[in-house]
N, C-alpha and C positions, 0 to 999 in steps of 0.2 A: 842516344836519342837526340841530344842537342845538336851534334854535328850533322846528323841526317836532316834535321829541320833546316839548317843553314843551306844545305845542298839543294833541297827542294825549293826554297825561296829564291836562290840564285837562278835556278832553272826557269822558274816562273818569270823572273825579271828579264831574263834573256829572251824569252818568248815575247814579252811585252815590247821590248826594244825592237824586235824583228817586225812587229806588226804596226809600229808607229814611231815617228821620229821623236827623239828625246827633246824635252823642253828645257828652258833655263831653270836653274835651281836657286834655292836660298837656304842658308844655314839657320838653324834654330839654336840659340844659346840659352842655357839655364844658369843664371848667376845669382849671387847673394852673399851676404856676410853674416856669420854667426857671431854675436857679441855676448859678453857675459851679463850685460844689463842694458836696459834702455834708460837714457838720461835726457833730461829736458832742461834747457836754459830758460830763464825768465828775467825780465827787467820791470821795475815798478814804473808808475807814471806813464803807462802806455808806450814805454821805451822811447820817450821823446824829451829832449832838452829844449825848453822854450824860453828864449831870451825876451820874448814879448816885443814891445815897441821901443825902439832905440831912436832917440832924436838925432837928426843929422848934425845938429850943432855940437853933439857930444863926441863926434868922430874927429880925431886929430887929422890935420891936413898933411903933415909931413912925418908922421910916425904911425906905428900900429896902435890901435886902441884895444887894450886888454879888457875883456869882459870878466865878470865874477865867475868863480868856480861853482858849478852846479852838480848835484849828485843824484844818482839813481841807485836803488837797491838791486843787487845782482844775485842770482841764485842758480844753482844746478841741483836738480833732484833726480836721483837714480833709484830704480826699483831693487837694486842690489849693489853691493860695493863694486866700484869700477875705477880703473885708472883712465883719466880723461885729460886731454889737452885742449887748449883754446887756440884757434887761429882766426884772424880777422881780415877783412877786406874793406878797403876804402872804396865805396861805390862811386864816389866823386873824384877818384884819383886823376891827377892831372890839373885839378883846379886849385890846388893849394898854393897860397901866397906865403912862402915860408918866412916867418918873422925871426930871422937870425938875430941872436943876442937878446931876444925877449924871453922872459921867464914865464912858462905856462906849466901849471900843475907841479910847481917846485923844481922844474928842470929848465935850464937855459937852452934855448933852441939853437942848434948848430946846423951846418950844412947837411950833416949826415943823420940828424934826428928825424925820426918818423913823425910827421904830422899829417892830418887829413884835411881835405878841401871842403870849403863851404859853398861850392858851386860858382857859377859865373853870372855876371850882370853885364849885358852888352859886350860879351867876350872878355870882360875884365874879371880877374880873380878877386872874389869877395874877401877871402881871408883864409884862416886855418884854425884847427882846434886839435887838442890832444885829449884822449880818453884813456884813463888808467885805472885798472882794477888794483888798488893799492894792497900790497901784501899785508900790511899792518891791520887791515880791516877784515881779512879773510879768516873764516872759521871752517874747519872740516869736522863734520859730525859733532858740532858744538864745541870743539876744542879751540880756544882763542889764542893759544901760545904754541911755540915750537914749530912754526910753519915757515918755510923758505919758498920764494918764487924761483923757479928754474926755467930756462929757455933752451930751445934747440933750433939751430939754424940749418939742420940737415934732416928735417922730418923725422925726428925722434931717434936717430942713430946715436947721437951723443947729446949730453945735457951739460949745461954750465949754470952756476948760480947767477941769477939776475941781480948783480950787485950794482949796476948802473941804472940809468933811466928811472930814477925815483922808486926803485924797489917794487916793481909791480908789472902786471901784464898790460902792455900797450895795445889798445884796440884801434884798428884802422892803420893808416900809414901805408907806406909803399913796400914794406918788408913782407915776407911770407913765413915768419917764425912761428913756432909752436911754443906756448907757455903752459906750464903745469905747476904743481905744488908738491913739495917734498917735506919730510920731517927735517927739522933744523939740523944742518950739517950734512945732509944727504943730497945726492944728485939722482935719486931714484923716485920717479913719480909715485905718489901714495894713492891707494884705492880709498874711495870715500862713497858714502851714500848721499850726503847733503853738503853742499858748499854754499856759503853765504859771504857776501862782501859788498863793498861800496865802489861803484864806478864813478870816478870824479872826472868831470868834463870842464875844460876851459877853452874859450875861443878868443881869437884876436882878429879884429877887423883890419883890412888893408888900409893903407894911407888914403885919406880922403881925396887927395889929389889924383888918385888912380881910379876913383869911382865917380859916377854921375849921381851926386846926392840931391839933385833937384827933383828926383822921383824916387819911388819906393824901391829899396834893394832888399830882396828876400834871401835870408840865409837858408842854404839848402844842403847841409851836410848829412851824410848817411854812411854808416858802416854796418857790415854784416859780421856777426860772430858765429863761427862754426865750431862744433865739438868734434874731436877726433878721439876714438877709442884706441888705447895703447895696449 
């Protein structure tokens, strides 16, 4: 019966083509992803680090001016246990004035260290910042110990312990790494329902000699945190 229906339909289509010229076509795709759970990230304080008003006289002329560490509460809440990784994007990439040799968030910045930009002022780079979800602050489903930070540089094909870069997930920068969390001593991302932690942010302002400090300079850093289901 099914085959007969196909033959009749084909004949009808042939008749239609004979009576009118065929028009251009368009494909219809049906796509989607089935995931084991829905997870939502959140940041306290409106997801904003506000350094307020900084006096121009406080900016060093021939060196970077390091601002205090500021923190936000970070969380991921899932409606069922899920293995999740973090990936971040520096929305102001290309504006970072890399403060090589300066210590931010406990790590001395080198040429290869990922930092994020603070925007431009009259085409001049305002500075840079680091944002790190410190492993020591992370809890998974309320457990405060036995958690390792792991990272993947090949989109979750392989994982290594994040034993450098201040033991945490770096938010922003120029890399495209994935960060996740595992039981201590393991390299396998662990499933969780709730993750909590502290996102520490520290900024450094470019040398005053590089900026026009006779007018207001507005810090304009922004990073996007994406969740990847594993």
